[in-house]
PyMOL Python script that loads the backbone (N, CA, C, O; Angstrom):
from pymol import cmd

cmd.read_pdbstr("""\
ATOM      1  N   MET A   1     -73.620  51.542  -5.488  1.00  0.00           N
ATOM      2  CA  MET A   1     -74.671  51.310  -4.506  1.00  0.00           C
ATOM      3  C   MET A   1     -74.885  49.824  -4.285  1.00  0.00           C
ATOM      4  O   MET A   1     -75.110  49.387  -3.157  1.00  0.00           O
ATOM      5  N   MET A   2     -74.816  49.060  -5.337  1.00  0.00           N
ATOM      6  CA  MET A   2     -75.107  47.638  -5.254  1.00  0.00           C
ATOM      7  C   MET A   2     -74.132  46.916  -4.331  1.00  0.00           C
ATOM      8  O   MET A   2     -74.523  45.985  -3.628  1.00  0.00           O
ATOM      9  N   TYR A   3     -72.880  47.329  -4.325  1.00  0.00           N
ATOM     10  CA  TYR A   3     -71.887  46.614  -3.554  1.00  0.00           C
ATOM     11  C   TYR A   3     -71.645  47.217  -2.178  1.00  0.00           C
ATOM     12  O   TYR A   3     -70.759  46.759  -1.457  1.00  0.00           O
ATOM     13  N   SER A   4     -72.406  48.223  -1.802  1.00  0.00           N
ATOM     14  CA  SER A   4     -72.190  48.864  -0.513  1.00  0.00           C
ATOM     15  C   SER A   4     -72.432  47.918   0.659  1.00  0.00           C
ATOM     16  O   SER A   4     -71.902  48.145   1.746  1.00  0.00           O
ATOM     17  N   LEU A   5     -73.216  46.871   0.462  1.00  0.00           N
ATOM     18  CA  LEU A   5     -73.470  45.909   1.522  1.00  0.00           C
ATOM     19  C   LEU A   5     -72.273  44.989   1.739  1.00  0.00           C
ATOM     20  O   LEU A   5     -72.162  44.352   2.786  1.00  0.00           O
ATOM     21  N   LEU A   6     -71.382  44.916   0.762  1.00  0.00           N
ATOM     22  CA  LEU A   6     -70.295  43.952   0.810  1.00  0.00           C
ATOM     23  C   LEU A   6     -68.968  44.542   1.278  1.00  0.00           C
ATOM     24  O   LEU A   6     -68.122  43.799   1.777  1.00  0.00           O
ATOM     25  N   LEU A   7     -68.761  45.812   1.140  1.00  0.00           N
ATOM     26  CA  LEU A   7     -67.449  46.400   1.328  1.00  0.00           C
ATOM     27  C   LEU A   7     -66.810  46.243   2.700  1.00  0.00           C
ATOM     28  O   LEU A   7     -65.612  45.960   2.742  1.00  0.00           O
ATOM     29  N   PRO A   8     -67.494  46.400   3.816  1.00  0.00           N
ATOM     30  CA  PRO A   8     -66.791  46.438   5.094  1.00  0.00           C
ATOM     31  C   PRO A   8     -66.279  45.106   5.629  1.00  0.00           C
ATOM     32  O   PRO A   8     -65.609  45.115   6.662  1.00  0.00           O
ATOM     33  N   ILE A   9     -66.538  43.999   5.021  1.00  0.00           N
ATOM     34  CA  ILE A   9     -66.215  42.708   5.605  1.00  0.00           C
ATOM     35  C   ILE A   9     -64.730  42.495   5.903  1.00  0.00           C
ATOM     36  O   ILE A   9     -64.415  42.110   7.028  1.00  0.00           O
ATOM     37  N   PRO A  10     -63.795  42.719   4.972  1.00  0.00           N
ATOM     38  CA  PRO A  10     -62.395  42.473   5.314  1.00  0.00           C
ATOM     39  C   PRO A  10     -61.886  43.327   6.470  1.00  0.00           C
ATOM     40  O   PRO A  10     -61.089  42.846   7.276  1.00  0.00           O
ATOM     41  N   ALA A  11     -62.316  44.556   6.571  1.00  0.00           N
ATOM     42  CA  ALA A  11     -61.843  45.427   7.645  1.00  0.00           C
ATOM     43  C   ALA A  11     -62.360  44.967   9.000  1.00  0.00           C
ATOM     44  O   ALA A  11     -61.661  45.105  10.004  1.00  0.00           O
ATOM     45  N   MET A  12     -63.550  44.431   9.045  1.00  0.00           N
ATOM     46  CA  MET A  12     -64.144  44.016  10.315  1.00  0.00           C
ATOM     47  C   MET A  12     -63.439  42.815  10.907  1.00  0.00           C
ATOM     48  O   MET A  12     -63.326  42.712  12.128  1.00  0.00           O
ATOM     49  N   THR A  13     -62.973  41.925  10.093  1.00  0.00           N
ATOM     50  CA  THR A  13     -62.435  40.669  10.586  1.00  0.00           C
ATOM     51  C   THR A  13     -60.914  40.714  10.759  1.00  0.00           C
ATOM     52  O   THR A  13     -60.243  39.692  10.619  1.00  0.00           O
ATOM     53  N   ALA A  14     -60.381  41.878  11.059  1.00  0.00           N
ATOM     54  CA  ALA A  14     -58.951  41.981  11.292  1.00  0.00           C
ATOM     55  C   ALA A  14     -58.564  41.081  12.459  1.00  0.00           C
ATOM     56  O   ALA A  14     -59.100  41.233  13.556  1.00  0.00           O
ATOM     57  N   PRO A  15     -57.642  40.146  12.240  1.00  0.00           N
ATOM     58  CA  PRO A  15     -57.306  39.163  13.278  1.00  0.00           C
ATOM     59  C   PRO A  15     -56.843  39.776  14.589  1.00  0.00           C
ATOM     60  O   PRO A  15     -57.116  39.223  15.654  1.00  0.00           O
ATOM     61  N   SER A  16     -56.157  40.891  14.535  1.00  0.00           N
ATOM     62  CA  SER A  16     -55.645  41.478  15.773  1.00  0.00           C
ATOM     63  C   SER A  16     -56.765  41.932  16.706  1.00  0.00           C
ATOM     64  O   SER A  16     -56.569  41.983  17.921  1.00  0.00           O
ATOM     65  N   LYS A  17     -57.926  42.258  16.165  1.00  0.00           N
ATOM     66  CA  LYS A  17     -59.021  42.727  16.994  1.00  0.00           C
ATOM     67  C   LYS A  17     -59.977  41.606  17.375  1.00  0.00           C
ATOM     68  O   LYS A  17     -60.377  41.506  18.534  1.00  0.00           O
ATOM     69  N   ALA A  18     -60.345  40.770  16.427  1.00  0.00           N
ATOM     70  CA  ALA A  18     -61.411  39.794  16.644  1.00  0.00           C
ATOM     71  C   ALA A  18     -60.975  38.563  17.435  1.00  0.00           C
ATOM     72  O   ALA A  18     -61.758  38.053  18.236  1.00  0.00           O
ATOM     73  N   ILE A  19     -59.785  38.082  17.241  1.00  0.00           N
ATOM     74  CA  ILE A  19     -59.366  36.824  17.858  1.00  0.00           C
ATOM     75  C   ILE A  19     -59.156  36.971  19.361  1.00  0.00           C
ATOM     76  O   ILE A  19     -59.332  36.002  20.100  1.00  0.00           O
ATOM     77  N   ASP A  20     -58.789  38.142  19.821  1.00  0.00           N
ATOM     78  CA  ASP A  20     -58.515  38.348  21.237  1.00  0.00           C
ATOM     79  C   ASP A  20     -59.772  38.502  22.084  1.00  0.00           C
ATOM     80  O   ASP A  20     -59.679  38.626  23.305  1.00  0.00           O
ATOM     81  N   MET A  21     -60.944  38.496  21.458  1.00  0.00           N
ATOM     82  CA  MET A  21     -62.193  38.710  22.181  1.00  0.00           C
ATOM     83  C   MET A  21     -62.750  37.399  22.721  1.00  0.00           C
ATOM     84  O   MET A  21     -62.443  36.316  22.222  1.00  0.00           O
ATOM     85  N   GLU A  22     -63.577  37.528  23.755  1.00  0.00           N
ATOM     86  CA  GLU A  22     -64.307  36.369  24.273  1.00  0.00           C
ATOM     87  C   GLU A  22     -65.311  35.924  23.212  1.00  0.00           C
ATOM     88  O   GLU A  22     -65.791  36.756  22.442  1.00  0.00           O
ATOM     89  N   PRO A  23     -65.641  34.630  23.154  1.00  0.00           N
ATOM     90  CA  PRO A  23     -66.565  34.132  22.123  1.00  0.00           C
ATOM     91  C   PRO A  23     -67.921  34.835  22.102  1.00  0.00           C
ATOM     92  O   PRO A  23     -68.439  35.138  21.028  1.00  0.00           O
ATOM     93  N   ASP A  24     -68.502  35.098  23.273  1.00  0.00           N
ATOM     94  CA  ASP A  24     -69.807  35.773  23.310  1.00  0.00           C
ATOM     95  C   ASP A  24     -69.720  37.184  22.735  1.00  0.00           C
ATOM     96  O   ASP A  24     -70.565  37.590  21.937  1.00  0.00           O
ATOM     97  N   ALA A  25     -68.704  37.921  23.142  1.00  0.00           N
ATOM     98  CA  ALA A  25     -68.532  39.287  22.658  1.00  0.00           C
ATOM     99  C   ALA A  25     -68.231  39.301  21.163  1.00  0.00           C
ATOM    100  O   ALA A  25     -68.709  40.164  20.428  1.00  0.00           O
ATOM    101  N   ARG A  26     -67.443  38.344  20.735  1.00  0.00           N
ATOM    102  CA  ARG A  26     -67.105  38.254  19.310  1.00  0.00           C
ATOM    103  C   ARG A  26     -68.351  37.968  18.476  1.00  0.00           C
ATOM    104  O   ARG A  26     -68.543  38.571  17.420  1.00  0.00           O
ATOM    105  N   MET A  27     -69.194  37.054  18.943  1.00  0.00           N
ATOM    106  CA  MET A  27     -70.413  36.722  18.215  1.00  0.00           C
ATOM    107  C   MET A  27     -71.361  37.920  18.172  1.00  0.00           C
ATOM    108  O   MET A  27     -71.967  38.190  17.135  1.00  0.00           O
ATOM    109  N   LYS A  28     -71.493  38.638  19.282  1.00  0.00           N
ATOM    110  CA  LYS A  28     -72.338  39.834  19.301  1.00  0.00           C
ATOM    111  C   LYS A  28     -71.814  40.880  18.325  1.00  0.00           C
ATOM    112  O   LYS A  28     -72.592  41.545  17.641  1.00  0.00           O
ATOM    113  N   ARG A  29     -70.506  41.022  18.264  1.00  0.00           N
ATOM    114  CA  ARG A  29     -69.895  41.985  17.344  1.00  0.00           C
ATOM    115  C   ARG A  29     -70.167  41.597  15.896  1.00  0.00           C
ATOM    116  O   ARG A  29     -70.484  42.452  15.068  1.00  0.00           O
ATOM    117  N   ILE A  30     -70.044  40.320  15.595  1.00  0.00           N
ATOM    118  CA  ILE A  30     -70.293  39.847  14.237  1.00  0.00           C
ATOM    119  C   ILE A  30     -71.748  40.078  13.839  1.00  0.00           C
ATOM    120  O   ILE A  30     -72.026  40.571  12.745  1.00  0.00           O
ATOM    121  N   VAL A  31     -72.665  39.727  14.717  1.00  0.00           N
ATOM    122  CA  VAL A  31     -74.092  39.883  14.414  1.00  0.00           C
ATOM    123  C   VAL A  31     -74.452  41.359  14.258  1.00  0.00           C
ATOM    124  O   VAL A  31     -75.169  41.724  13.326  1.00  0.00           O
ATOM    125  N   SER A  32     -73.966  42.203  15.152  1.00  0.00           N
ATOM    126  CA  SER A  32     -74.282  43.630  15.023  1.00  0.00           C
ATOM    127  C   SER A  32     -73.659  44.213  13.761  1.00  0.00           C
ATOM    128  O   SER A  32     -74.262  45.065  13.107  1.00  0.00           O
ATOM    129  N   PHE A  33     -72.462  43.762  13.418  1.00  0.00           N
ATOM    130  CA  PHE A  33     -71.817  44.227  12.193  1.00  0.00           C
ATOM    131  C   PHE A  33     -72.613  43.815  10.962  1.00  0.00           C
ATOM    132  O   PHE A  33     -72.763  44.603  10.028  1.00  0.00           O
ATOM    133  N   ALA A  34     -73.116  42.607  10.953  1.00  0.00           N
ATOM    134  CA  ALA A  34     -73.875  42.106   9.808  1.00  0.00           C
ATOM    135  C   ALA A  34     -75.194  42.841   9.635  1.00  0.00           C
ATOM    136  O   ALA A  34     -75.749  42.855   8.536  1.00  0.00           O
ATOM    137  N   ASN A  35     -75.703  43.447  10.692  1.00  0.00           N
ATOM    138  CA  ASN A  35     -76.986  44.153  10.625  1.00  0.00           C
ATOM    139  C   ASN A  35     -76.839  45.654  10.393  1.00  0.00           C
ATOM    140  O   ASN A  35     -77.842  46.364  10.328  1.00  0.00           O
ATOM    141  N   GLU A  36     -75.622  46.146  10.269  1.00  0.00           N
ATOM    142  CA  GLU A  36     -75.391  47.585  10.144  1.00  0.00           C
ATOM    143  C   GLU A  36     -75.459  48.051   8.693  1.00  0.00           C
ATOM    144  O   GLU A  36     -74.431  48.358   8.090  1.00  0.00           O
ATOM    145  N   PHE A  37     -76.640  48.104   8.145  1.00  0.00           N
ATOM    146  CA  PHE A  37     -76.837  48.707   6.838  1.00  0.00           C
ATOM    147  C   PHE A  37     -78.292  49.109   6.707  1.00  0.00           C
ATOM    148  O   PHE A  37     -79.168  48.583   7.393  1.00  0.00           O
ATOM    149  N   ASN A  38     -78.528  50.046   5.818  1.00  0.00           N
ATOM    150  CA  ASN A  38     -79.877  50.547   5.602  1.00  0.00           C
ATOM    151  C   ASN A  38     -80.337  50.233   4.189  1.00  0.00           C
ATOM    152  O   ASN A  38     -79.530  50.117   3.266  1.00  0.00           O
ATOM    153  N   VAL A  39     -81.626  50.102   4.039  1.00  0.00           N
ATOM    154  CA  VAL A  39     -82.223  49.877   2.735  1.00  0.00           C
ATOM    155  C   VAL A  39     -82.855  51.181   2.287  1.00  0.00           C
ATOM    156  O   VAL A  39     -83.646  51.782   3.014  1.00  0.00           O
ATOM    157  N   ASP A  40     -82.502  51.612   1.093  1.00  0.00           N
ATOM    158  CA  ASP A  40     -83.052  52.839   0.526  1.00  0.00           C
ATOM    159  C   ASP A  40     -84.299  52.497  -0.278  1.00  0.00           C
ATOM    160  O   ASP A  40     -84.238  51.708  -1.222  1.00  0.00           O
ATOM    161  N   ARG A  41     -85.409  53.079   0.091  1.00  0.00           N
ATOM    162  CA  ARG A  41     -86.678  52.786  -0.598  1.00  0.00           C
ATOM    163  C   ARG A  41     -86.661  53.227  -2.051  1.00  0.00           C
ATOM    164  O   ARG A  41     -87.455  52.730  -2.849  1.00  0.00           O
ATOM    165  N   ASN A  42     -85.779  54.145  -2.413  1.00  0.00           N
ATOM    166  CA  ASN A  42     -85.705  54.639  -3.785  1.00  0.00           C
ATOM    167  C   ASN A  42     -84.860  53.753  -4.696  1.00  0.00           C
ATOM    168  O   ASN A  42     -84.857  53.939  -5.913  1.00  0.00           O
ATOM    169  N   THR A  43     -84.156  52.806  -4.124  1.00  0.00           N
ATOM    170  CA  THR A  43     -83.337  51.889  -4.915  1.00  0.00           C
ATOM    171  C   THR A  43     -84.221  50.754  -5.418  1.00  0.00           C
ATOM    172  O   THR A  43     -84.975  50.162  -4.646  1.00  0.00           O
ATOM    173  N   PRO A  44     -84.130  50.452  -6.704  1.00  0.00           N
ATOM    174  CA  PRO A  44     -84.960  49.371  -7.249  1.00  0.00           C
ATOM    175  C   PRO A  44     -84.651  48.034  -6.573  1.00  0.00           C
ATOM    176  O   PRO A  44     -83.500  47.744  -6.248  1.00  0.00           O
ATOM    177  N   ILE A  45     -85.683  47.232  -6.369  1.00  0.00           N
ATOM    178  CA  ILE A  45     -85.525  45.927  -5.716  1.00  0.00           C
ATOM    179  C   ILE A  45     -84.586  45.034  -6.504  1.00  0.00           C
ATOM    180  O   ILE A  45     -83.901  44.191  -5.925  1.00  0.00           O
ATOM    181  N   ARG A  46     -84.545  45.204  -7.805  1.00  0.00           N
ATOM    182  CA  ARG A  46     -83.652  44.402  -8.651  1.00  0.00           C
ATOM    183  C   ARG A  46     -82.189  44.582  -8.242  1.00  0.00           C
ATOM    184  O   ARG A  46     -81.403  43.635  -8.283  1.00  0.00           O
ATOM    185  N   ARG A  47     -81.839  45.787  -7.854  1.00  0.00           N
ATOM    186  CA  ARG A  47     -80.466  46.044  -7.434  1.00  0.00           C
ATOM    187  C   ARG A  47     -80.136  45.291  -6.148  1.00  0.00           C
ATOM    188  O   ARG A  47     -79.030  44.774  -5.989  1.00  0.00           O
ATOM    189  N   TYR A  48     -81.099  45.233  -5.235  1.00  0.00           N
ATOM    190  CA  TYR A  48     -80.886  44.461  -4.009  1.00  0.00           C
ATOM    191  C   TYR A  48     -80.810  42.968  -4.313  1.00  0.00           C
ATOM    192  O   TYR A  48     -80.039  42.238  -3.691  1.00  0.00           O
ATOM    193  N   TYR A  49     -81.606  42.528  -5.263  1.00  0.00           N
ATOM    194  CA  TYR A  49     -81.544  41.121  -5.662  1.00  0.00           C
ATOM    195  C   TYR A  49     -80.158  40.791  -6.215  1.00  0.00           C
ATOM    196  O   TYR A  49     -79.572  39.771  -5.852  1.00  0.00           O
ATOM    197  N   GLN A  50     -79.633  41.646  -7.088  1.00  0.00           N
ATOM    198  CA  GLN A  50     -78.299  41.427  -7.657  1.00  0.00           C
ATOM    199  C   GLN A  50     -77.229  41.431  -6.568  1.00  0.00           C
ATOM    200  O   GLN A  50     -76.293  40.633  -6.599  1.00  0.00           O
ATOM    201  N   SER A  51     -77.378  42.326  -5.625  1.00  0.00           N
ATOM    202  CA  SER A  51     -76.442  42.388  -4.506  1.00  0.00           C
ATOM    203  C   SER A  51     -76.514  41.113  -3.666  1.00  0.00           C
ATOM    204  O   SER A  51     -75.493  40.607  -3.203  1.00  0.00           O
ATOM    205  N   GLY A  52     -77.733  40.599  -3.476  1.00  0.00           N
ATOM    206  CA  GLY A  52     -77.916  39.355  -2.725  1.00  0.00           C
ATOM    207  C   GLY A  52     -77.274  38.171  -3.417  1.00  0.00           C
ATOM    208  O   GLY A  52     -76.650  37.330  -2.768  1.00  0.00           O
ATOM    209  N   VAL A  53     -77.422  38.101  -4.724  1.00  0.00           N
ATOM    210  CA  VAL A  53     -76.782  37.020  -5.500  1.00  0.00           C
ATOM    211  C   VAL A  53     -75.273  37.101  -5.338  1.00  0.00           C
ATOM    212  O   VAL A  53     -74.605  36.084  -5.149  1.00  0.00           O
ATOM    213  N   GLN A  54     -74.743  38.311  -5.412  1.00  0.00           N
ATOM    214  CA  GLN A  54     -73.297  38.505  -5.255  1.00  0.00           C
ATOM    215  C   GLN A  54     -72.843  38.120  -3.844  1.00  0.00           C
ATOM    216  O   GLN A  54     -71.780  37.521  -3.680  1.00  0.00           O
ATOM    217  N   MET A  55     -73.633  38.457  -2.836  1.00  0.00           N
ATOM    218  CA  MET A  55     -73.293  38.091  -1.463  1.00  0.00           C
ATOM    219  C   MET A  55     -73.218  36.575  -1.306  1.00  0.00           C
ATOM    220  O   MET A  55     -72.298  36.061  -0.670  1.00  0.00           O
ATOM    221  N   LEU A  56     -74.183  35.860  -1.882  1.00  0.00           N
ATOM    222  CA  LEU A  56     -74.171  34.398  -1.784  1.00  0.00           C
ATOM    223  C   LEU A  56     -72.971  33.797  -2.495  1.00  0.00           C
ATOM    224  O   LEU A  56     -72.364  32.850  -1.995  1.00  0.00           O
ATOM    225  N   ARG A  57     -72.627  34.332  -3.643  1.00  0.00           N
ATOM    226  CA  ARG A  57     -71.430  33.838  -4.364  1.00  0.00           C
ATOM    227  C   ARG A  57     -70.175  34.037  -3.529  1.00  0.00           C
ATOM    228  O   ARG A  57     -69.357  33.128  -3.386  1.00  0.00           O
ATOM    229  N   MET A  58     -70.035  35.235  -2.981  1.00  0.00           N
ATOM    230  CA  MET A  58     -68.844  35.511  -2.164  1.00  0.00           C
ATOM    231  C   MET A  58     -68.828  34.652  -0.904  1.00  0.00           C
ATOM    232  O   MET A  58     -67.774  34.158  -0.503  1.00  0.00           O
ATOM    233  N   ALA A  59     -69.975  34.473  -0.285  1.00  0.00           N
ATOM    234  CA  ALA A  59     -70.055  33.657   0.925  1.00  0.00           C
ATOM    235  C   ALA A  59     -69.675  32.210   0.620  1.00  0.00           C
ATOM    236  O   ALA A  59     -68.976  31.575   1.410  1.00  0.00           O
ATOM    237  N   ASP A  60     -70.126  31.687  -0.512  1.00  0.00           N
ATOM    238  CA  ASP A  60     -69.760  30.329  -0.903  1.00  0.00           C
ATOM    239  C   ASP A  60     -68.256  30.195  -1.130  1.00  0.00           C
ATOM    240  O   ASP A  60     -67.653  29.183  -0.772  1.00  0.00           O
ATOM    241  N   ILE A  61     -67.666  31.209  -1.718  1.00  0.00           N
ATOM    242  CA  ILE A  61     -66.209  31.193  -1.933  1.00  0.00           C
ATOM    243  C   ILE A  61     -65.481  31.236  -0.596  1.00  0.00           C
ATOM    244  O   ILE A  61     -64.543  30.470  -0.375  1.00  0.00           O
ATOM    245  N   TYR A  62     -65.910  32.132   0.300  1.00  0.00           N
ATOM    246  CA  TYR A  62     -65.288  32.195   1.625  1.00  0.00           C
ATOM    247  C   TYR A  62     -65.425  30.864   2.364  1.00  0.00           C
ATOM    248  O   TYR A  62     -64.485  30.411   3.016  1.00  0.00           O
ATOM    249  N   TYR A  63     -66.587  30.248   2.259  1.00  0.00           N
ATOM    250  CA  TYR A  63     -66.806  28.967   2.926  1.00  0.00           C
ATOM    251  C   TYR A  63     -65.878  27.893   2.367  1.00  0.00           C
ATOM    252  O   TYR A  63     -65.291  27.119   3.123  1.00  0.00           O
ATOM    253  N   ALA A  64     -65.748  27.849   1.053  1.00  0.00           N
ATOM    254  CA  ALA A  64     -64.860  26.873   0.409  1.00  0.00           C
ATOM    255  C   ALA A  64     -63.398  27.100   0.804  1.00  0.00           C
ATOM    256  O   ALA A  64     -62.621  26.150   0.896  1.00  0.00           O
ATOM    257  N   GLU A  65     -63.034  28.353   1.035  1.00  0.00           N
ATOM    258  CA  GLU A  65     -61.668  28.687   1.458  1.00  0.00           C
ATOM    259  C   GLU A  65     -61.490  28.569   2.968  1.00  0.00           C
ATOM    260  O   GLU A  65     -60.430  28.900   3.500  1.00  0.00           O
ATOM    261  N   GLU A  66     -62.521  28.102   3.652  1.00  0.00           N
ATOM    262  CA  GLU A  66     -62.534  27.933   5.103  1.00  0.00           C
ATOM    263  C   GLU A  66     -62.379  29.246   5.866  1.00  0.00           C
ATOM    264  O   GLU A  66     -61.853  29.269   6.979  1.00  0.00           O
ATOM    265  N   ALA A  67     -62.842  30.335   5.257  1.00  0.00           N
ATOM    266  CA  ALA A  67     -62.919  31.623   5.944  1.00  0.00           C
ATOM    267  C   ALA A  67     -64.340  31.712   6.494  1.00  0.00           C
ATOM    268  O   ALA A  67     -65.166  32.492   6.018  1.00  0.00           O
ATOM    269  N   HIS A  68     -64.597  30.896   7.504  1.00  0.00           N
ATOM    270  CA  HIS A  68     -65.956  30.712   7.992  1.00  0.00           C
ATOM    271  C   HIS A  68     -66.579  31.971   8.583  1.00  0.00           C
ATOM    272  O   HIS A  68     -67.784  32.184   8.446  1.00  0.00           O
ATOM    273  N   GLU A  69     -65.791  32.791   9.226  1.00  0.00           N
ATOM    274  CA  GLU A  69     -66.345  34.004   9.813  1.00  0.00           C
ATOM    275  C   GLU A  69     -66.839  34.959   8.729  1.00  0.00           C
ATOM    276  O   GLU A  69     -67.929  35.519   8.844  1.00  0.00           O
ATOM    277  N   LYS A  70     -66.049  35.145   7.690  1.00  0.00           N
ATOM    278  CA  LYS A  70     -66.468  36.010   6.583  1.00  0.00           C
ATOM    279  C   LYS A  70     -67.695  35.438   5.886  1.00  0.00           C
ATOM    280  O   LYS A  70     -68.607  36.181   5.522  1.00  0.00           O
ATOM    281  N   ALA A  71     -67.722  34.127   5.699  1.00  0.00           N
ATOM    282  CA  ALA A  71     -68.883  33.487   5.073  1.00  0.00           C
ATOM    283  C   ALA A  71     -70.115  33.681   5.932  1.00  0.00           C
ATOM    284  O   ALA A  71     -71.185  34.000   5.415  1.00  0.00           O
ATOM    285  N   TYR A  72     -69.984  33.495   7.227  1.00  0.00           N
ATOM    286  CA  TYR A  72     -71.113  33.669   8.141  1.00  0.00           C
ATOM    287  C   TYR A  72     -71.662  35.092   8.084  1.00  0.00           C
ATOM    288  O   TYR A  72     -72.876  35.293   8.062  1.00  0.00           O
ATOM    289  N   ILE A  73     -70.776  36.063   8.060  1.00  0.00           N
ATOM    290  CA  ILE A  73     -71.199  37.459   7.998  1.00  0.00           C
ATOM    291  C   ILE A  73     -72.002  37.715   6.727  1.00  0.00           C
ATOM    292  O   ILE A  73     -73.048  38.362   6.772  1.00  0.00           O
ATOM    293  N   LEU A  74     -71.525  37.217   5.609  1.00  0.00           N
ATOM    294  CA  LEU A  74     -72.252  37.441   4.357  1.00  0.00           C
ATOM    295  C   LEU A  74     -73.594  36.720   4.338  1.00  0.00           C
ATOM    296  O   LEU A  74     -74.590  37.288   3.892  1.00  0.00           O
ATOM    297  N   TYR A  75     -73.637  35.482   4.813  1.00  0.00           N
ATOM    298  CA  TYR A  75     -74.915  34.767   4.873  1.00  0.00           C
ATOM    299  C   TYR A  75     -75.900  35.505   5.784  1.00  0.00           C
ATOM    300  O   TYR A  75     -77.087  35.609   5.475  1.00  0.00           O
ATOM    301  N   LEU A  76     -75.397  36.010   6.899  1.00  0.00           N
ATOM    302  CA  LEU A  76     -76.254  36.740   7.829  1.00  0.00           C
ATOM    303  C   LEU A  76     -76.731  38.058   7.220  1.00  0.00           C
ATOM    304  O   LEU A  76     -77.892  38.431   7.388  1.00  0.00           O
ATOM    305  N   LYS A  77     -75.847  38.766   6.514  1.00  0.00           N
ATOM    306  CA  LYS A  77     -76.245  39.990   5.818  1.00  0.00           C
ATOM    307  C   LYS A  77     -77.338  39.687   4.797  1.00  0.00           C
ATOM    308  O   LYS A  77     -78.306  40.438   4.678  1.00  0.00           O
ATOM    309  N   TYR A  78     -77.185  38.597   4.068  1.00  0.00           N
ATOM    310  CA  TYR A  78     -78.169  38.204   3.067  1.00  0.00           C
ATOM    311  C   TYR A  78     -79.532  37.963   3.717  1.00  0.00           C
ATOM    312  O   TYR A  78     -80.552  38.480   3.261  1.00  0.00           O
ATOM    313  N   LEU A  79     -79.530  37.183   4.772  1.00  0.00           N
ATOM    314  CA  LEU A  79     -80.786  36.901   5.469  1.00  0.00           C
ATOM    315  C   LEU A  79     -81.415  38.169   6.046  1.00  0.00           C
ATOM    316  O   LEU A  79     -82.623  38.378   5.935  1.00  0.00           O
ATOM    317  N   THR A  80     -80.604  38.991   6.647  1.00  0.00           N
ATOM    318  CA  THR A  80     -81.106  40.234   7.213  1.00  0.00           C
ATOM    319  C   THR A  80     -81.692  41.121   6.125  1.00  0.00           C
ATOM    320  O   THR A  80     -82.749  41.725   6.308  1.00  0.00           O
ATOM    321  N   LEU A  81     -81.010  41.195   5.005  1.00  0.00           N
ATOM    322  CA  LEU A  81     -81.477  42.029   3.913  1.00  0.00           C
ATOM    323  C   LEU A  81     -82.845  41.586   3.417  1.00  0.00           C
ATOM    324  O   LEU A  81     -83.757  42.405   3.302  1.00  0.00           O
ATOM    325  N   PHE A  82     -82.998  40.298   3.123  1.00  0.00           N
ATOM    326  CA  PHE A  82     -84.224  39.850   2.471  1.00  0.00           C
ATOM    327  C   PHE A  82     -85.335  39.422   3.429  1.00  0.00           C
ATOM    328  O   PHE A  82     -86.508  39.477   3.061  1.00  0.00           O
ATOM    329  N   VAL A  83     -85.003  39.007   4.617  1.00  0.00           N
ATOM    330  CA  VAL A  83     -86.051  38.591   5.549  1.00  0.00           C
ATOM    331  C   VAL A  83     -86.558  39.777   6.365  1.00  0.00           C
ATOM    332  O   VAL A  83     -87.752  39.860   6.651  1.00  0.00           O
ATOM    333  N   GLU A  84     -85.678  40.684   6.739  1.00  0.00           N
ATOM    334  CA  GLU A  84     -86.083  41.786   7.602  1.00  0.00           C
ATOM    335  C   GLU A  84     -86.224  43.116   6.874  1.00  0.00           C
ATOM    336  O   GLU A  84     -87.289  43.732   6.909  1.00  0.00           O
ATOM    337  N   LYS A  85     -85.169  43.559   6.223  1.00  0.00           N
ATOM    338  CA  LYS A  85     -85.114  44.937   5.753  1.00  0.00           C
ATOM    339  C   LYS A  85     -85.928  45.186   4.482  1.00  0.00           C
ATOM    340  O   LYS A  85     -86.722  46.126   4.456  1.00  0.00           O
ATOM    341  N   VAL A  86     -85.765  44.396   3.443  1.00  0.00           N
ATOM    342  CA  VAL A  86     -86.496  44.619   2.192  1.00  0.00           C
ATOM    343  C   VAL A  86     -87.970  44.355   2.390  1.00  0.00           C
ATOM    344  O   VAL A  86     -88.816  45.057   1.837  1.00  0.00           O
ATOM    345  N   ARG A  87     -88.270  43.360   3.163  1.00  0.00           N
ATOM    346  CA  ARG A  87     -89.673  43.018   3.422  1.00  0.00           C
ATOM    347  C   ARG A  87     -90.432  44.143   4.098  1.00  0.00           C
ATOM    348  O   ARG A  87     -91.624  44.326   3.848  1.00  0.00           O
ATOM    349  N   SER A  88     -89.772  44.883   4.930  1.00  0.00           N
ATOM    350  CA  SER A  88     -90.446  45.947   5.678  1.00  0.00           C
ATOM    351  C   SER A  88     -90.593  47.242   4.876  1.00  0.00           C
ATOM    352  O   SER A  88     -91.274  48.165   5.323  1.00  0.00           O
ATOM    353  N   CYS A  89     -89.971  47.322   3.710  1.00  0.00           N
ATOM    354  CA  CYS A  89     -90.064  48.549   2.894  1.00  0.00           C
ATOM    355  C   CYS A  89     -91.382  48.649   2.181  1.00  0.00           C
ATOM    356  O   CYS A  89     -91.619  49.616   1.457  1.00  0.00           O
TER     357      CYS A  89
END
""", "prot")
cmd.dss("prot")
cmd.show_as("cartoon", "prot")
cmd.util.cbc("prot")
cmd.orient("prot")
């Protein structure tokens, strides 16, 4: 459960699909993809915190490897999780 927020990233950024898109459409796709997850009220907040820490670690690694799109997606997922979704539970 903890890593369910992280799994879809490599599949989404397949170069054959994403690079051929217009910049506006690509950005909309990235943002909508980063927001596609649900928060379960029955899951302890600690588990979401651990998942958030893991997301930041992975995003930092992607950024250091210059995989900026993957890093952006993870940073956006992190922000969405803690600013919007967990707060509203």
